[in-house]
Structures are given as structure tokens and as C-alpha cells.
N, C-alpha and C positions, 0 to 999 in steps of 0.2 A: 446269622450273617447280616451285617449292616450294609445298607446301600450307600453308594457314594453320594456325597453332598452335591446338590445342583450347583452349577457355576453361578457366580454372583451376577445379579441383574445390572445392566448398564445404568450409569447415572443419568438422570434427566438433563436435558440441555436448556440453556447454556450451562456448561460444567466448568468449574474453576478449581485448579490445584495451586498450592503454594509449596515450593521446594519438594515436590514429588508426593504430596499427600492431599486428599480432598481438603479444600480450604475450610478452616474453622472460623468461628466468630473473631477470635483474636487475629488470625491471619488477615482477615478482610479489613481489620483496622489499619493495616499498613497502607493500602491504596487510599483508604478513606481519610486518613489523618496525615500521611506523609506521601503525598502524590507526586513529589519530584522524582522523575525517573525517565525511562525510555522504553520503547517497544518496537517490535516488528510484527507485521501481519502477513500471513501466508496462507495459500490454498494447498491443501493436501489431497492428493488423488492416489488411491491404492498405496498409501504410506510413502508416496514420493512427492518431492517438491522441486519445482523448477527454480533455479537460482538459489538453492539451499546454501551454498557456500557464501553467496553475497549476503544472505540474511544473517548468517553467523558472524560475518565480518562486520556488519552493521551493529549487531549487539555488542561485540567485543570492543569496537571503536568507541561507541557511545559510553559504554561502561567505564572504559579507561579515562575518557574525557571528563565524565561527570563525577566519578567516584574514585578515580585513580586505582582501580582494581581490574584484574583480568576477569573475563567471563568465558570459561572453557566451552568450546563448541561441542565436545563430546558430552559434557554434562547437559547442555541444552537439548541435544538430540535425545538423550535418555529421558529427560523430563517430558518432552513432547510425546515420545513413544508410550510412556507410562500413562499419560493423560488420555491418549487415544484408546489405549487398551481398556482403561476403566470407564471410558465413555462408550465403548463398544463400537468404534467407528474406524473405517479405513479411509473414508473421504470426509473432509472437514474444513471449516475455516478456523484457523488457529492464530492466537496472538501470544507472543512471549514478551513479558514485561520484566524490567529490572528495577528494583528499588533498593535503597540503602537507608533504613530508618536510623535516626540519631542513636549513637552509642553502639551500633553494630559494626562488625568488621568484615562481613561476608554478604555479598549481594543476595537479596531475596528474589527468587525467580517465580513469577506467577504465570501460569499457562491457562488460557481460556480456550474452550472448545465449543464451537457452534456447528450448525449444519453447513455443508459446502455452499458456496455462493458463486454466481457468475454474473458478469455484466449483462444487464437487460439489453435486448436488441433495440435498434432504432436510433435516429439522430438526436443529439442533445442540444439544449439551449442553455447558454451560459450568460450570467449577468456579471459584468465587471464591477468590482468593488475596490475602494481605496485602502487596501490592507495588504501588507506583506509580513510574513512571519519573522520574528527574531530567531537567530540561531537556526536557520531553516534546515541545515544538514543533519540535525538530530530529530528523529521521529519520536514524539513524546505524547503522553496522554493528556487529556483535559485542555485541549486547544480551544479556549473560549472564542477567540476571534474568528477562527474558521467555522466553528459551529454557529456563531451569531450571524455571520454573513451568509452562511448556507441557509439558515432559517429565513433571512430576509429574501434571498433569491427564490426560495420555494414559495413564500407568500406572494411574491410578484409573478409567479407562474413559470419560473425557470427551473431547470433541472439541477443546476449547481452554480456556485459562485466561482468567478475567475478572479484570482488575487492579482492586484497590480500595485506597483511601486509608484512613487511620484513621477509625474510626466506621462502617466498611462503606460508604463513599462510592464509588459505581461511577464508574470513569474511562474505561476502554477495554478491548477485548480484547487478548490478547497480540500478535496480528498483524492486528487488525481494529478498526474503530470499531463501537460498539454503539448501536442506537437502540431506542426503546420505542414501543408503540402504546397510546394511552389510550382508544381507541374513536372518536376524532374527529381526532386529529392525531399526527404523529410527534414524539417527545420525545427530544432528545439530552441526555446527562448534562452538567450544567453543572459541569465539573471539569477540572483540568489534563490535557490529552491532546493527542496529535498529531491535527490536523485533516486527515484523509485526503482525497485528491483526490476519491474517490467520494463521501464525505460532503459535501464542499464543493459538488460538482455537484448532489447531491440537494437540499441546502438551497436553492441557487439555483433549481433547476427547480421545486421545490414552491412557492416563493414566486411564481415567474412564472406558475404555474398557478392561483394563488389558493388554494393549500392550504398556507399557511406552516407550517413546523415551529417548534418552540420549544425553548429550552434551559432545563432545570430540574434541580435537585439530585435525584439518584436514589440511594437507599440500599438495601442488601440487605434491611433489615427493612420496606421499603416497596414491594417488588416486586408484592405482591398488588393494588396500585392499578392495574396495567397489564394489558391484555388480551393482550399479546404483545410480542415483541421480535425483532430481526433484527441480523445482523452484515453488514458490508460492507468491501470493500477493492478493490484494482485488479482482482481476479479475479471480482468480482460481488457478489451479495446473497443471503443465505440466512436462513430463519427460525430462531429459537431455540426449541427445544422445552422446555428447562428450564434453570434456573440452580440448581446444587446440587440440592436436593430439591423446589424450587418449580417447578410446572408452571403455565402461564398459562391463564386462563379462556377466552381467545378461540378456542382450538382450531386444528386444522390448516387447515380450510377458510377461516376468516376471515383467518389469516395468509398463506395462499396468495394471497388477493385483495390483501392489503396489499403483499406482496412483488411481485406482478405489477404493481401500480400503480407501485411504486418502480422496477422495471425499465423500465417505459415512460417514466418521467420521466428516468431515466439515459440511456436510448436516444435521447431527444430532444436531448441535448447534442451539440454539433457535434464531429465527429471531424476534427481538423486534420492536414493533410499534413505529414510531417516535412521 
């Protein structure tokens, strides 16, 4: 009598798949040599994702705009599930990339899996930089400008770079969206920026709760009009302690209440099964 084979061991992290199989050397030449593409980043908890439909819409929209090809949401979900299975995880940080190498007619889909991540607690300091992304509505890999200015901000002792357009117009964080608190409502900068999934869920949730946020032009020389600020991305929400040398009048306790309310609104969004 033969014994059953033991189940395969999970792959070490970070784990990468291309089109549903562990990435080979040839597969990895695609992002290395043909890096033009797009992606979305999501947090998976117990195989569920908040804003999953928005992530799939982002991938589909970018794929059609860049490659004039559809990217089926069912296929994407299947690829994520398979990568999680082979990585042996139910909670994870996942990125889904779309590439179209020269001469190919179907989008290559790369899924990367890492340990789950959450926004670290505590107030953030942001350094304003004179940089705004081109084509900001598409999330794409290899953003040199964001990485470069984020590096300069870290070297100067700040937590993140704050991207600004000419005239000191605030657009977004290097890897986050930024919102402001005017004492009665959340204010999002009315400027070209990537609308992050967390930001979109907060906008929807606040409106549904009867506490609608607004979009308004925000400039560096007008920061004193706000009582506080916060950043958000797929890893969570955190208060902003200062921007450059400007500290907000609201203080830690007020912004802790604001961020707590935002976390409750975000937490009320449905987490969809992959």
C-alpha cells in the first residue's frame, strides 16, 4: 500500500506568477525588458478584498487604454486565487500587473504575493516637491519621479514626498492620496491625481453616511486654512503631522478622532471574496 504524497510546500515570499504559473526566467524578461504596463495593489484578508470591483475596473480600463484589449475580471480573480494557493496564504499583499510585449496579442498578467501589510501608526511628515505625474489616472510600475523624490524626502528626515504642480498646487502623495480636514468635512485636492481605491471607498462611504467630502483646490500657501490632514492607500489611513514646516492647528487628538471615523467608514465597505 502506498502512502499519499504530501501536499506541496508553499513557495517562498515574495512569490511571482505569470499567467497562472510560477514565473520562469523567460517570464521575468517581460517586466525587465518591456516594462510599459499598469498594475493595481491590494490587501487580501481571508481571501477577501475591499473594493475588489474597483480594482478590476482599474485593470480593465488601463488595459483598454494602453493596449486596446480587454482584461477579464474573472480571469484576474482566478489568477490571484491560484497565486495565493501556491504561496499558501489567505492574507497577503498582492499586485496584479498587465504587460503586452511586442508581437503578442494577449495581455500577460503577472501576480506578485508578499506578506500582508498595514499602515504604521503615528503622524506623518511630508516634504513638498515640485513634481506631478504624467497620465496620473493610470497606476503603473517603475515611477522614477515618485521614487526619486521619495528618496530625497527620506534623506531629509520626512516620511513621504508630497507631489505638487506649478504654483504649489497639491496633487497627491508619492505613494498615497492626501485629504484635508477643515473642521467640518474632508477635502480632497482638486488636481490631477490617481484616485486610489481607498480614497474612492472613503468618498462613497462618507456620502452614504451623510457626511460628504468635497474636492477643492489646495495650495501650499493655503495649508493654514485646514485643521489637519491624512494620507491613505491600500495599507490604511494615517494622520499627517506636518507638511514642510507647517503644523496643523487641529492637533493629535482631533485628527485621531477624524482618522478613527475614516477607518470606520472604510471598514464598512464590503470585502468581496476572490
